[in-house]
C-alpha positions in Angstrom: -16.4 -42.6 12.4 -13.1 -44.5 12.6 -10.1 -43.5 14.6 -8.2 -42.7 11.4 -10.9 -40.3 10.3 -11.1 -38.7 13.7 -7.3 -38.3 13.9 -7.2 -36.9 10.3 -10.0 -34.5 11.2 -8.2 -33.5 14.3 -4.9 -32.9 12.5 -6.7 -30.9 9.8 -8.5 -28.8 12.5 -5.2 -28.3 14.3 -3.4 -27.2 11.1 -6.3 -24.9 10.3 -6.3 -23.4 13.8 -2.6 -22.8 13.7 -2.9 -21.2 10.2 -5.6 -18.9 11.5 -3.6 -18.0 14.6 -0.4 -17.5 12.7 -2.1 -15.6 9.9 -4.0 -13.5 12.4 -0.8 -12.1 14.0 0.0 -10.4 10.6 -3.4 -9.1 9.8 -3.6 -5.4 10.6 -4.2 -2.1 8.8 -1.3 0.2 7.9 -0.6 3.4 6.1 2.4 5.5 5.4 2.9 9.1 4.2 6.2 10.5 2.9 7.3 14.1 3.4 10.2 16.0 2.0 11.8 19.4 2.1 13.8 21.5 -0.3 16.3 24.2 0.7 17.7 26.7 -1.8 19.8 29.7 -1.0 18.9 33.1 -2.6 21.4 35.3 -4.5 22.8 38.6 -3.6 23.8 40.3 -6.9 24.7 44.0 -7.2 25.5 45.3 -10.7 26.5 48.8 -11.8 25.9 50.2 -15.3 27.9 51.5 -17.0 31.0 49.7 -15.7 33.3 52.5 -16.8 32.6 55.4 -14.4 34.6 58.0 -16.4 37.2 58.2 -19.1 38.3 61.7 -19.9 41.4 63.3 -21.4 42.7 66.9 -21.5 41.4 68.0 -18.2 42.3 71.5 -17.0 42.0 73.0 -13.5 38.4 74.1 -13.0 36.9 71.4 -15.3 34.1 69.2 -14.0 32.3 66.1 -15.3 29.1 64.7 -14.1 28.4 61.0 -14.6 25.5 58.9 -13.5 25.1 55.2 -13.4 22.7 52.8 -12.0 23.1 50.4 -9.1 20.8 47.4 -9.7 19.9 44.5 -7.4 19.6 41.7 -9.9 19.6 39.0 -7.2 16.7 37.4 -5.3 17.6 38.8 -1.8 17.2 42.4 -0.6 20.5 44.3 -0.2 20.8 46.0 3.2 23.9 48.1 2.7 26.2 49.1 -0.1 29.8 50.1 0.6 32.4 51.5 -1.8 36.1 50.7 -1.8 38.2 53.2 -3.7 41.6 52.4 -5.2 43.6 54.3 -7.7 47.1 54.7 -9.2 48.2 58.1 -10.2 51.3 60.0 -11.2 53.2 61.9 -8.6 54.7 65.1 -9.8 57.1 66.8 -7.4 55.6 64.6 -4.6 52.1 65.8 -5.4 49.4 63.1 -5.7 47.0 63.9 -8.6 44.2 62.3 -6.5 44.5 65.2 -4.1 43.4 67.5 -6.9 40.3 65.5 -8.0 37.3 66.3 -6.0 34.3 63.9 -6.0 30.8 65.1 -5.3 28.2 62.4 -4.6 24.9 63.8 -5.7 21.3 63.0 -4.8 19.1 63.5 -7.8 15.7 64.9 -6.8 13.5 66.1 -9.6 16.5 66.8 -11.8 18.0 69.1 -9.1 21.3 67.7 -8.0 22.0 68.1 -4.3 25.5 67.3 -3.0 25.3 64.5 -0.4 29.0 64.3 0.3 32.2 65.7 -1.2 35.8 64.8 -0.8 39.0 64.3 -2.8 39.9 60.9 -4.3 42.9 60.8 -2.0 40.7 61.2 1.1 38.1 58.8 -0.3 40.8 56.1 -0.8 41.7 56.4 2.9 38.1 56.2 4.2 36.7 53.0 5.6 33.8 51.4 3.5 31.5 51.8 6.5 32.1 55.6 6.7 31.4 55.8 3.0 28.1 54.0 3.5 27.2 56.4 6.3 27.9 59.5 4.2 27.0 58.4 0.7 24.7 55.4 0.4 22.6 55.8 3.6 21.3 59.3 2.6 20.8 58.2 -1.0 19.3 54.7 -0.6 18.0 55.0 3.0 17.0 52.5 5.7 15.3 50.2 3.3 18.4 49.3 1.3 17.9 48.1 -2.2 15.1 45.5 -2.7 15.5 42.6 -5.1 14.7 43.7 -8.6 15.1 47.4 -7.9 17.7 49.9 -9.0 19.0 53.3 -7.8 20.5 56.1 -9.8 23.9 57.1 -8.6 25.2 60.5 -9.7 28.8 61.6 -9.2 30.6 64.8 -10.3 34.3 64.9 -10.6 36.0 68.3 -10.3 39.6 69.1 -11.2 40.2 71.6 -8.4 41.6 75.0 -9.3 43.5 76.1 -6.2 44.2 79.5 -7.6 47.9 78.9 -7.7 50.3 77.7 -10.4 49.4 74.1 -11.2 51.7 73.7 -14.2 53.4 70.7 -12.6 50.2 68.8 -13.0 50.3 68.9 -16.8 50.3 65.3 -18.2 49.3 64.0 -14.8 47.2 60.8 -14.9 45.0 58.8 -12.6 43.4 55.3 -13.0 40.4 54.9 -10.6 38.8 51.6 -9.5 35.6 51.5 -7.5 34.4 48.3 -6.0 30.8 48.3 -4.7 30.2 45.7 -2.0 26.7 44.7 -1.0 25.5 42.9 2.1 22.3 41.3 3.0 20.3 42.3 6.1 19.6 40.1 9.1 18.0 36.8 8.5 14.3 36.4 9.2 11.8 33.7 10.1 10.2 32.4 6.9 
């Protein structure tokens, strides 16, 4: 074999060797796996039906009206507490607030026997803190468990035009516009 063939063979062998060495550094097994996560917040949604609590005319001292409506948890999270804010506008006759003459009885409906949970006047109810109302009204009615998602609770209220046994002629044509705002809160977070 001639020198040219030997050199050609040597160069070919060297190139082949370098190719195998270079190619060998990139030859390995690999695998990859992708993971992902999704976070979505739940909803807290308290509704009351009907939205008009009461609309009555021609009241006289001694009259009473019972109204019931339903608190519904239409959200996806459980409601822990419900509080009630009371606001009203009323006529003042001789410095007398009509809200002091309207008594509110919150009733607990058990087998169609209405038991008074708490009673107060609209004037006093307006001055109460929402937490005190929860303690007196919603805690006895709804209990420790709150209002679970998808559940509802009947809420029964009786309004009484108090007859104080005295002349109440100055209250003729008196008026009162009541607004109740129900506020719901979630419970403590939990490990999921």
